[in-house]
TIRO-2110 file (N, C-alpha, C; in Angstrom, 1 decimal):
// TIRO-2110
118.9, 129.7, 99.6, N, 1, A
120.1, 129.9, 100.3, CA, 1, A
120.1, 131.3, 100.9, C, 1, A
120.4, 131.4, 102.2, N, 2, A
120.4, 132.7, 102.9, CA, 2, A
121.6, 133.5, 102.4, C, 2, A
121.3, 134.8, 102.2, N, 3, A
122.4, 135.7, 101.9, CA, 3, A
122.7, 136.5, 103.2, C, 3, A
123.9, 136.5, 103.6, N, 4, A
124.4, 137.2, 104.8, CA, 4, A
125.1, 138.5, 104.4, C, 4, A
124.9, 139.5, 105.1, N, 5, A
125.6, 140.8, 105.0, CA, 5, A
125.9, 141.3, 106.3, C, 5, A
127.2, 141.2, 106.8, N, 6, A
127.6, 141.5, 108.1, CA, 6, A
126.7, 140.7, 109.1, C, 6, A
126.0, 141.3, 109.9, N, 7, A
125.2, 140.6, 110.9, CA, 7, A
123.7, 140.5, 110.5, C, 7, A
123.4, 140.8, 109.3, N, 8, A
122.0, 140.7, 108.8, CA, 8, A
121.9, 139.7, 107.6, C, 8, A
120.7, 139.3, 107.3, N, 9, A
120.6, 138.3, 106.2, CA, 9, A
119.2, 138.5, 105.5, C, 9, A
119.2, 138.0, 104.3, N, 10, A
117.9, 137.8, 103.5, CA, 10, A
117.4, 136.4, 103.8, C, 10, A
116.2, 136.3, 104.4, N, 11, A
115.7, 135.0, 104.7, CA, 11, A
115.6, 134.1, 103.5, C, 11, A
115.8, 132.8, 103.7, N, 12, A
115.7, 131.8, 102.6, CA, 12, A
114.4, 132.0, 101.8, C, 12, A
113.3, 132.2, 102.5, N, 13, A
112.0, 132.3, 101.9, CA, 13, A
111.9, 133.5, 100.9, C, 13, A
112.7, 134.5, 101.1, N, 14, A
112.7, 135.7, 100.2, CA, 14, A
113.6, 135.6, 99.0, C, 14, A
114.6, 134.7, 99.0, N, 15, A
115.5, 134.6, 97.9, CA, 15, A
114.9, 134.1, 96.6, C, 15, A
114.0, 133.2, 96.6, N, 16, A
113.4, 132.7, 95.3, CA, 16, A
112.7, 133.9, 94.5, C, 16, A
112.0, 134.7, 95.2, N, 17, A
111.3, 135.9, 94.6, CA, 17, A
112.3, 136.9, 94.0, C, 17, A
113.4, 137.1, 94.8, N, 18, A
114.4, 138.0, 94.3, CA, 18, A
115.2, 137.5, 93.1, C, 18, A
115.5, 136.2, 93.2, N, 19, A
116.2, 135.5, 92.1, CA, 19, A
115.3, 135.4, 90.8, C, 19, A
114.0, 135.1, 91.0, N, 20, A
113.1, 135.1, 89.8, CA, 20, A
113.0, 136.5, 89.1, C, 20, A
113.0, 137.5, 90.0, N, 21, A
112.9, 138.9, 89.4, CA, 21, A
114.2, 139.2, 88.7, C, 21, A
115.4, 138.9, 89.3, N, 22, A
116.6, 139.2, 88.6, CA, 22, A
116.8, 138.4, 87.3, C, 22, A
116.6, 137.1, 87.4, N, 23, A
116.9, 136.2, 86.3, CA, 23, A
115.8, 136.2, 85.2, C, 23, A
114.5, 136.4, 85.6, N, 24, A
113.5, 136.3, 84.6, CA, 24, A
112.6, 137.5, 84.5, C, 24, A
112.8, 138.5, 85.3, N, 25, A
112.0, 139.7, 85.3, CA, 25, A
110.6, 139.5, 85.8, C, 25, A
110.4, 138.5, 86.7, N, 26, A
109.1, 138.3, 87.3, CA, 26, A
108.9, 139.2, 88.4, C, 26, A
107.8, 139.9, 88.4, N, 27, A
107.4, 140.9, 89.5, CA, 27, A
107.4, 140.2, 90.8, C, 27, A
108.1, 140.7, 91.8, N, 28, A
108.1, 140.1, 93.1, CA, 28, A
106.9, 140.7, 93.9, C, 28, A
106.7, 140.4, 95.2, N, 29, A
105.7, 140.9, 96.0, CA, 29, A
105.9, 142.4, 96.3, C, 29, A
105.0, 143.0, 97.0, N, 30, A
105.0, 144.4, 97.3, CA, 30, A
106.3, 144.8, 98.1, C, 30, A
106.7, 144.1, 99.1, N, 31, A
107.8, 144.4, 99.9, CA, 31, A
109.1, 144.5, 99.0, C, 31, A
109.3, 143.4, 98.3, N, 32, A
110.5, 143.3, 97.4, CA, 32, A
110.5, 144.4, 96.3, C, 32, A
109.3, 144.6, 95.8, N, 33, A
109.2, 145.7, 94.8, CA, 33, A
109.6, 147.0, 95.4, C, 33, A
109.1, 147.4, 96.6, N, 34, A
109.5, 148.6, 97.2, CA, 34, A
111.0, 148.7, 97.4, C, 34, A
111.6, 147.6, 97.9, N, 35, A
113.1, 147.6, 98.1, CA, 35, A
113.8, 147.8, 96.7, C, 35, A
113.4, 147.1, 95.7, N, 36, A
114.0, 147.3, 94.4, CA, 36, A
113.8, 148.7, 93.8, C, 36, A
112.7, 149.3, 94.1, N, 37, A
112.4, 150.6, 93.6, CA, 37, A
113.1, 151.7, 94.4, C, 37, A
113.8, 151.3, 95.5, N, 38, A
114.5, 152.2, 96.4, CA, 38, A
113.5, 153.1, 97.1, C, 38, A
112.3, 152.6, 97.4, N, 39, A
111.2, 153.3, 98.1, CA, 39, A
111.3, 152.9, 99.6, C, 39, A
112.1, 153.7, 100.3, N, 40, A
112.4, 153.3, 101.7, CA, 40, A
111.2, 153.3, 102.6, C, 40, A
110.3, 154.3, 102.5, N, 41, A
109.2, 154.3, 103.3, CA, 41, A
108.2, 153.2, 103.1, C, 41, A
108.0, 152.9, 101.8, N, 42, A
107.1, 151.7, 101.4, CA, 42, A
107.7, 150.4, 101.9, C, 42, A
109.0, 150.2, 101.7, N, 43, A
109.7, 149.0, 102.1, CA, 43, A
109.6, 148.8, 103.6, C, 43, A
109.9, 149.8, 104.4, N, 44, A
109.7, 149.6, 105.8, CA, 44, A
108.3, 149.4, 106.2, C, 44, A
107.4, 150.1, 105.5, N, 45, A
105.9, 149.9, 105.8, CA, 45, A
105.4, 148.5, 105.5, C, 45, A
106.0, 147.8, 104.5, N, 46, A
105.5, 146.5, 104.1, CA, 46, A
106.3, 145.4, 104.7, C, 46, A
107.4, 145.7, 105.3, N, 47, A
108.3, 144.6, 105.9, CA, 47, A
107.6, 143.9, 107.1, C, 47, A
107.8, 142.6, 107.1, N, 48, A
107.4, 141.9, 108.4, CA, 48, A
108.6, 142.1, 109.4, C, 48, A
108.4, 141.6, 110.6, N, 49, A
109.4, 141.8, 111.6, CA, 49, A
110.8, 141.3, 111.2, C, 49, A
110.9, 140.1, 110.6, N, 50, A
112.2, 139.6, 110.2, CA, 50, A
112.9, 140.4, 109.2, C, 50, A
112.1, 140.8, 108.1, N, 51, A
112.7, 141.6, 107.1, CA, 51, A
113.0, 143.0, 107.6, C, 51, A
112.2, 143.5, 108.5, N, 52, A
112.5, 144.8, 109.0, CA, 52, A
113.9, 144.9, 109.7, C, 52, A
114.2, 143.8, 110.5, N, 53, A
115.5, 143.7, 111.2, CA, 53, A
116.7, 143.5, 110.2, C, 53, A
116.4, 143.1, 109.0, N, 54, A
117.4, 142.7, 108.1, CA, 54, A
117.5, 143.5, 106.8, C, 54, A
116.9, 144.7, 106.9, N, 55, A
116.9, 145.6, 105.7, CA, 55, A
118.3, 145.8, 105.1, C, 55, A
119.3, 145.9, 106.0, N, 56, A
120.6, 146.2, 105.6, CA, 56, A
121.1, 145.1, 104.6, C, 56, A
120.7, 143.9, 104.8, N, 57, A
121.1, 142.8, 103.9, CA, 57, A
120.6, 143.0, 102.5, C, 57, A
119.4, 143.5, 102.3, N, 58, A
118.8, 143.7, 101.0, CA, 58, A
119.7, 144.8, 100.3, C, 58, A
120.0, 145.8, 101.0, N, 59, A
120.9, 146.9, 100.4, CA, 59, A
122.2, 146.3, 100.0, C, 59, A
122.8, 145.5, 100.8, N, 60, A
124.1, 144.9, 100.5, CA, 60, A
124.0, 143.9, 99.3, C, 60, A
122.9, 143.2, 99.3, N, 61, A
122.8, 142.2, 98.2, CA, 61, A
122.6, 143.0, 96.8, C, 61, A
121.7, 144.0, 96.8, N, 62, A
121.5, 144.7, 95.6, CA, 62, A
122.8, 145.4, 95.1, C, 62, A
123.5, 146.0, 96.1, N, 63, A
124.7, 146.8, 95.7, CA, 63, A
125.8, 145.9, 95.3, C, 63, A
126.0, 144.7, 95.9, N, 64, A
127.1, 143.8, 95.6, CA, 64, A
126.8, 142.7, 94.7, C, 64, A
125.6, 142.3, 94.5, N, 65, A
125.3, 141.1, 93.8, CA, 65, A
124.4, 141.3, 92.5, C, 65, A
123.5, 142.2, 92.6, N, 66, A
122.5, 142.4, 91.6, CA, 66, A
123.0, 143.3, 90.4, C, 66, A
122.5, 143.1, 89.2, N, 67, A
122.9, 144.0, 88.1, CA, 67, A
122.4, 145.4, 88.5, C, 67, A
123.2, 146.4, 88.2, N, 68, A
122.9, 147.8, 88.6, CA, 68, A
121.6, 148.3, 87.8, C, 68, A
121.3, 147.7, 86.7, N, 69, A
120.2, 148.2, 85.9, CA, 69, A
118.9, 147.6, 86.3, C, 69, A
118.8, 146.7, 87.4, N, 70, A
117.6, 146.1, 87.7, CA, 70, A
117.0, 146.7, 89.0, C, 70, A
117.6, 147.7, 89.6, N, 71, A
117.1, 148.2, 90.8, CA, 71, A
117.5, 149.7, 91.0, C, 71, A
116.7, 150.4, 91.8, N, 72, A
117.1, 151.8, 92.1, CA, 72, A
116.0, 152.8, 91.9, C, 72, A
115.0, 152.4, 91.0, N, 73, A
113.9, 153.4, 90.8, CA, 73, A
112.7, 152.6, 90.2, C, 73, A
111.5, 153.1, 90.2, N, 74, A
110.4, 152.4, 89.6, CA, 74, A
110.6, 152.2, 88.1, C, 74, A
111.2, 153.2, 87.4, N, 75, A
111.4, 153.0, 86.0, CA, 75, A
112.4, 151.9, 85.7, C, 75, A
113.4, 151.8, 86.5, N, 76, A
114.4, 150.6, 86.3, CA, 76, A
113.7, 149.3, 86.5, C, 76, A
112.9, 149.2, 87.5, N, 77, A
112.2, 148.0, 87.8, CA, 77, A
111.2, 147.6, 86.7, C, 77, A
110.5, 148.6, 86.2, N, 78, A
109.5, 148.4, 85.1, CA, 78, A
110.3, 147.9, 83.8, C, 78, A
111.4, 148.6, 83.5, N, 79, A
112.1, 148.2, 82.3, CA, 79, A
112.7, 146.8, 82.5, C, 79, A
113.2, 146.5, 83.7, N, 80, A
113.7, 145.1, 83.9, CA, 80, A
112.7, 144.0, 83.7, C, 80, A
111.5, 144.3, 84.2, N, 81, A
110.4, 143.3, 84.0, CA, 81, A
110.0, 143.2, 82.5, C, 81, A
109.9, 144.4, 81.9, N, 82, A
109.6, 144.3, 80.4, CA, 82, A
110.6, 143.6, 79.6, C, 82, A
111.9, 143.7, 80.0, N, 83, A
113.0, 143.1, 79.3, CA, 83, A
113.0, 141.6, 79.5, C, 83, A
112.5, 141.1, 80.6, N, 84, A
112.5, 139.7, 81.0, CA, 84, A
113.7, 139.3, 81.8, C, 84, A
114.2, 140.3, 82.6, N, 85, A
115.4, 140.0, 83.5, CA, 85, A
116.7, 139.7, 82.7, C, 85, A
117.6, 139.0, 83.4, N, 86, A
118.8, 138.6, 82.8, CA, 86, A
118.7, 137.8, 81.5, C, 86, A
117.7, 136.9, 81.6, N, 87, A
117.4, 136.0, 80.4, CA, 87, A
117.0, 136.8, 79.2, C, 87, A
116.1, 137.8, 79.4, N, 88, A
115.7, 138.7, 78.3, CA, 88, A
116.9, 139.6, 77.8, C, 88, A
117.6, 140.1, 78.7, N, 89, A
118.8, 140.9, 78.4, CA, 89, A
119.8, 140.1, 77.6, C, 89, A
120.1, 138.9, 78.0, N, 90, A
121.1, 138.1, 77.2, CA, 90, A
120.5, 137.7, 75.9, C, 90, A
119.2, 137.4, 75.8, N, 91, A
118.6, 137.1, 74.5, CA, 91, A
118.7, 138.3, 73.5, C, 91, A
118.4, 139.5, 74.1, N, 92, A
118.4, 140.7, 73.2, CA, 92, A
119.9, 141.0, 72.8, C, 92, A
120.9, 140.8, 73.6, N, 93, A
122.3, 141.0, 73.3, CA, 93, A
122.7, 140.0, 72.2, C, 93, A
122.3, 138.7, 72.3, N, 94, A
122.6, 137.7, 71.4, CA, 94, A
122.0, 138.0, 70.0, C, 94, A
120.7, 138.5, 70.0, N, 95, A
120.1, 138.9, 68.8, CA, 95, A
120.8, 140.0, 68.1, C, 95, A
121.2, 141.0, 68.9, N, 96, A
121.9, 142.1, 68.3, CA, 96, A
123.2, 141.7, 67.7, C, 96, A
124.0, 140.8, 68.4, N, 97, A
125.2, 140.3, 67.8, CA, 97, A
125.0, 139.5, 66.6, C, 97, A
123.9, 138.7, 66.6, N, 98, A
123.6, 137.9, 65.4, CA, 98, A
123.3, 138.7, 64.2, C, 98, A
122.6, 139.8, 64.4, N, 99, A
122.2, 140.7, 63.3, CA, 99, A
123.3, 141.7, 62.9, C, 99, A
124.4, 141.6, 63.7, N, 100, A
125.6, 142.5, 63.3, CA, 100, A
125.5, 143.9, 63.9, C, 100, A
124.5, 144.1, 64.8, N, 101, A
124.4, 145.4, 65.5, CA, 101, A
125.2, 145.6, 66.7, C, 101, A
126.0, 144.6, 67.0, N, 102, A
126.8, 144.7, 68.3, CA, 102, A
127.6, 146.0, 68.3, C, 102, A
END
């Protein structure tokens, strides 16, 4: 499903990789990784023409829709992947609650 942000959008073909990363911590391709790591030069260098024109939508999506701890720096991206995304985060929270560490 296309995500629209003002007059820009994230193409349908890009959403599955973004959603897999957020939900399961699966490493996306180089372009999305650069966007997630907040590496502007690398993201623009790796973007195809369609994504280049729609970079604003990625920023809007991450800022408005994505968990704040899954993007913004290489360290955050690495930790998100190691945690297993939202699924891993929720499992870790459930385990802490079950053990009484909440």
